[in-house]
DOLUMSE-660735 format. One line per 4 residues: for each residue x, y, z of C-alpha. Coordinates in steps of 0.05 Angstrom, whole numbers. Layout:
N
X,Y,Z ~ ...
END
This chain:
261
1035,431,-42 ~ 999,460,18 ~ 1036,526,12 ~ 1018,529,-61
946,514,-45 ~ 945,572,5 ~ 972,619,-49 ~ 921,595,-99
865,606,-49 ~ 891,677,-38 ~ 890,688,-114 ~ 817,664,-117
798,712,-61 ~ 834,773,-90 ~ 824,767,-165 ~ 758,806,-167
784,868,-133 ~ 860,868,-128 ~ 889,840,-193 ~ 963,855,-180
963,821,-112 ~ 922,763,-139 ~ 970,751,-197 ~ 1029,754,-149
996,699,-108 ~ 983,657,-171 ~ 1055,664,-194 ~ 1079,639,-125
1029,582,-127 ~ 1054,558,-195 ~ 1126,566,-173 ~ 1114,523,-112
1070,468,-143 ~ 1028,474,-206 ~ 983,417,-183 ~ 951,462,-131
924,508,-185 ~ 857,487,-214 ~ 824,543,-253 ~ 757,552,-288
771,547,-362 ~ 735,613,-374 ~ 787,648,-330 ~ 848,623,-368
849,675,-425 ~ 837,732,-376 ~ 892,709,-329 ~ 941,698,-386
926,768,-412 ~ 942,797,-343 ~ 1007,756,-340 ~ 1028,778,-410
1027,850,-386 ~ 1069,832,-325 ~ 1130,803,-361 ~ 1151,872,-387
1144,906,-320 ~ 1203,942,-288 ~ 1194,906,-222 ~ 1232,839,-223
1183,804,-176 ~ 1124,825,-221 ~ 1160,797,-283 ~ 1177,734,-245
1104,722,-226 ~ 1080,735,-297 ~ 1132,688,-326 ~ 1112,632,-278
1039,640,-296 ~ 1051,641,-371 ~ 1100,582,-370 ~ 1052,541,-327
990,556,-368 ~ 1021,548,-437 ~ 1033,487,-480 ~ 1105,460,-474
1132,491,-538 ~ 1104,560,-518 ~ 1127,553,-446 ~ 1201,544,-463
1217,618,-479 ~ 1184,640,-414 ~ 1224,589,-374 ~ 1289,610,-409
1274,682,-389 ~ 1263,658,-317 ~ 1331,624,-319 ~ 1363,689,-339
1326,732,-288 ~ 1310,686,-229 ~ 1345,619,-236 ~ 1328,562,-189
1325,486,-188 ~ 1250,492,-197 ~ 1259,529,-263 ~ 1308,476,-287
1258,423,-267 ~ 1201,455,-306 ~ 1243,470,-368 ~ 1272,400,-370
1202,373,-363 ~ 1179,412,-424 ~ 1238,385,-465 ~ 1221,315,-442
1148,324,-460 ~ 1170,344,-530 ~ 1220,286,-531 ~ 1279,333,-543
1326,287,-506 ~ 1391,324,-522 ~ 1361,386,-491 ~ 1337,345,-432
1408,321,-420 ~ 1443,389,-427 ~ 1391,425,-384 ~ 1391,371,-330
1467,369,-327 ~ 1470,445,-320 ~ 1417,444,-265 ~ 1454,390,-225
1519,429,-233 ~ 1486,490,-202 ~ 1441,455,-152 ~ 1473,391,-127
1412,372,-85 ~ 1365,374,-146 ~ 1350,300,-147 ~ 1299,304,-203
1356,320,-250 ~ 1382,249,-244 ~ 1314,222,-263 ~ 1314,265,-325
1385,243,-343 ~ 1368,170,-334 ~ 1310,179,-383 ~ 1353,219,-432
1408,167,-433 ~ 1357,111,-442 ~ 1327,147,-502 ~ 1393,165,-536
1407,136,-605 ~ 1462,96,-572 ~ 1436,76,-504 ~ 1486,82,-448
1461,30,-397 ~ 1516,47,-347 ~ 1495,120,-347 ~ 1422,102,-341
1434,58,-281 ~ 1482,108,-249 ~ 1430,163,-251 ~ 1374,117,-230
1414,99,-168 ~ 1431,172,-154 ~ 1358,192,-159 ~ 1337,135,-113
1392,154,-64 ~ 1373,228,-61 ~ 1297,230,-72 ~ 1246,227,-15
1206,163,-7 ~ 1142,195,-32 ~ 1173,221,-97 ~ 1125,204,-153
1182,180,-199 ~ 1210,128,-150 ~ 1170,68,-176 ~ 1183,89,-248
1257,96,-234 ~ 1259,24,-208 ~ 1221,2,-270 ~ 1270,40,-315
1329,7,-280 ~ 1296,-61,-288 ~ 1283,-48,-362 ~ 1356,-27,-371
1380,-93,-341 ~ 1331,-129,-388 ~ 1361,-91,-446 ~ 1431,-112,-426
1408,-184,-423 ~ 1377,-180,-492 ~ 1440,-148,-520 ~ 1484,-201,-491
1516,-156,-439 ~ 1478,-181,-378 ~ 1492,-238,-330 ~ 1463,-271,-268
1475,-207,-229 ~ 1434,-169,-280 ~ 1376,-217,-269 ~ 1383,-209,-194
1383,-133,-200 ~ 1324,-134,-248 ~ 1282,-175,-200 ~ 1301,-131,-141
1281,-67,-177 ~ 1214,-97,-197 ~ 1202,-119,-126 ~ 1217,-50,-99
1175,-16,-152 ~ 1114,-58,-135 ~ 1126,-47,-61 ~ 1128,29,-71
1069,34,-118 ~ 1013,25,-67 ~ 1044,79,-24 ~ 1059,129,-80
992,118,-115 ~ 955,144,-54 ~ 990,211,-65 ~ 997,215,-140
949,165,-172 ~ 963,104,-215 ~ 1032,90,-242 ~ 1022,78,-317
1092,91,-345 ~ 1118,56,-406 ~ 1175,24,-367 ~ 1125,-12,-323
1086,-36,-383 ~ 1150,-65,-413 ~ 1166,-102,-348 ~ 1095,-131,-347
1109,-164,-413 ~ 1168,-203,-386 ~ 1165,-274,-361 ~ 1195,-261,-293
1202,-336,-279 ~ 1247,-346,-340 ~ 1290,-284,-344 ~ 1350,-325,-364
1316,-337,-431 ~ 1318,-262,-447 ~ 1388,-272,-476 ~ 1358,-321,-526
1301,-275,-549 ~ 1341,-228,-592 ~ 1293,-169,-583 ~ 1315,-107,-620
1332,-42,-585 ~ 1273,-11,-622 ~ 1226,-57,-586 ~ 1255,-35,-519
1254,39,-536 ~ 1183,37,-561 ~ 1161,13,-493 ~ 1189,74,-458
1151,131,-426 ~ 1089,155,-462 ~ 1095,230,-466 ~ 1029,239,-502
990,261,-441 ~ 986,335,-422 ~ 1000,321,-348 ~ 1071,296,-349
1100,251,-295 ~ 1164,290,-298 ~ 1131,353,-270 ~ 1115,323,-203
1166,306,-150
END
């Protein structure tokens, strides 16, 4: 984030008299961390116009900067072609992260799954991919709770302690155990795991919120509806899978939790 902030500061300093250098800095800033880039709304059309001219340049680094600017400043559906071009020309785990995020924002869960699986295949240390896969498996027409929990555990094993998605991953794992209980697949161990994930999520929240702000994911909201003192009664409730799925992540906000590690 700090490196991205430095690049964005350079962009702000250069944009009035050295546009090519300024746009290069902006592209690097977005590639590092889009949260560091806060731009006056009046500048956005001008900057996007500059970037549009860059993506057909002969110089690969110029095209790369232009593609990063356009993909970061566009709505998800418009960003996808730019990100696909980046994958062809300058692939990286960061491109896979951003592209998978756009698919998740649009709730294209099959695309989330295939993109995340390919990213993990190429970049084994890309821990965010396991978070995407856990979400994709949880939102599939036929939920695969074993796959959800496997990828939740892989994410929690590999991700740093300050990763924004850590509390949500615990809440997703807890919700998956609740789903198993409601579907008659859970047992006392599921209740134990559910409680432990909720405990860890709450423990992490106060730390993570200082860095990323409040955790308002759908998985948390679902857990808040449970009677934690009487989890054994979940098996008697007979909730439908639709009830569980409708409580999942709200992708209606422009700033997506998936985009921040």
